[in-house]
VMD Tcl script that draws the C-alpha trace (Angstrom):
set ca {
  {152.84 119.14 117.00}
  {150.85 121.08 119.22}
  {150.54 124.28 117.17}
  {152.25 126.20 114.38}
  {152.59 129.90 113.76}
  {153.73 131.22 110.43}
  {154.82 134.81 110.40}
  {152.95 135.49 113.63}
  {149.67 133.90 112.34}
  {148.53 130.84 114.08}
  {147.70 128.07 111.46}
  {144.70 125.71 111.78}
  {146.18 122.30 112.09}
  {144.54 119.25 110.51}
  {144.23 116.03 112.51}
  {147.12 114.49 110.80}
  {149.36 117.53 111.53}
  {148.18 117.54 115.29}
  {149.24 113.74 115.32}
  {152.73 114.31 114.07}
  {155.51 113.52 116.65}
  {159.23 113.45 116.80}
  {161.22 111.44 119.20}
  {164.72 112.59 120.25}
  {166.63 110.09 122.03}
  {169.40 110.65 124.56}
  {172.01 109.08 122.29}
  {171.76 111.77 119.70}
  {169.28 110.20 117.20}
  {165.72 111.07 116.33}
  {162.81 109.66 114.38}
  {159.32 111.04 113.47}
  {155.91 109.82 112.69}
  {156.49 110.56 109.06}
  {159.27 108.04 108.73}
  {162.22 110.32 108.89}
  {165.19 109.69 111.02}
  {168.53 111.20 111.78}
  {170.79 112.83 114.41}
  {170.53 115.94 116.56}
  {172.62 118.10 118.84}
  {172.33 121.24 120.84}
  {175.63 123.01 120.88}
  {174.42 126.08 122.71}
  {171.24 127.04 124.48}
  {169.29 128.40 121.58}
  {170.17 126.23 118.52}
  {168.89 122.92 117.57}
  {170.84 121.12 114.84}
  {169.22 118.37 113.04}
  {171.01 116.18 110.34}
  {168.13 114.22 108.41}
  {168.94 111.06 106.86}
  {168.41 110.82 103.15}
  {167.18 107.21 102.85}
  {168.19 106.96 99.22}
  {171.90 108.05 99.43}
  {172.35 107.46 103.21}
  {173.85 111.01 103.47}
  {172.77 113.63 106.03}
  {171.22 117.06 105.37}
  {171.86 119.67 108.19}
  {169.27 122.14 109.53}
  {169.71 124.60 112.23}
  {166.80 125.83 114.07}
  {166.56 128.55 116.64}
  {165.19 127.29 120.11}
  {162.75 129.91 121.32}
  {161.91 128.13 124.51}
  {162.41 124.58 126.11}
  {161.39 123.30 129.40}
  {160.50 119.92 130.67}
  {157.05 120.06 129.11}
  {157.63 121.99 125.87}
  {159.74 122.81 122.99}
  {159.27 125.84 120.66}
  {161.57 126.32 117.84}
  {161.69 128.53 114.84}
  {162.65 127.89 111.35}
  {163.42 130.89 109.10}
  {163.08 130.00 105.29}
  {165.20 131.45 102.42}
  {162.20 133.99 101.71}
  {162.62 135.16 105.54}
  {159.30 133.60 106.35}
  {159.21 132.35 110.01}
  {157.66 129.09 111.19}
  {157.28 128.65 114.95}
  {156.70 125.05 115.96}
  {155.23 124.29 119.34}
  {155.60 120.59 120.67}
  {154.43 119.25 124.04}
  {157.33 116.96 125.60}
  {156.35 113.48 126.82}
  {158.42 110.89 128.27}
  {158.55 107.21 127.51}
}
mol new
graphics top color blue
foreach p $ca { graphics top sphere $p radius 0.5 }
foreach p [lrange $ca 0 end-1] q [lrange $ca 1 end] { graphics top cylinder $p $q radius 0.2 }
display resetview
């Protein structure tokens, strides 16, 4: 996680938050540094669909996020919560 903006205001990230990462594999699966995993898909150019696996029930919980920008070096997506607050997540892309 490179940076986070909440309702237009940059949030100071802790060291742990800055170390957070998520790996999206070409086969449609992902995992992150917090131990979560699941499936992902992009059905159109501006929507990232993630299905987080519930490790207790083995069911999946779907989330849809607005892709604000994606290039070979960065991914920016926005989550709008039920209270209409907006969280913009900025990630640097690296290749393994």
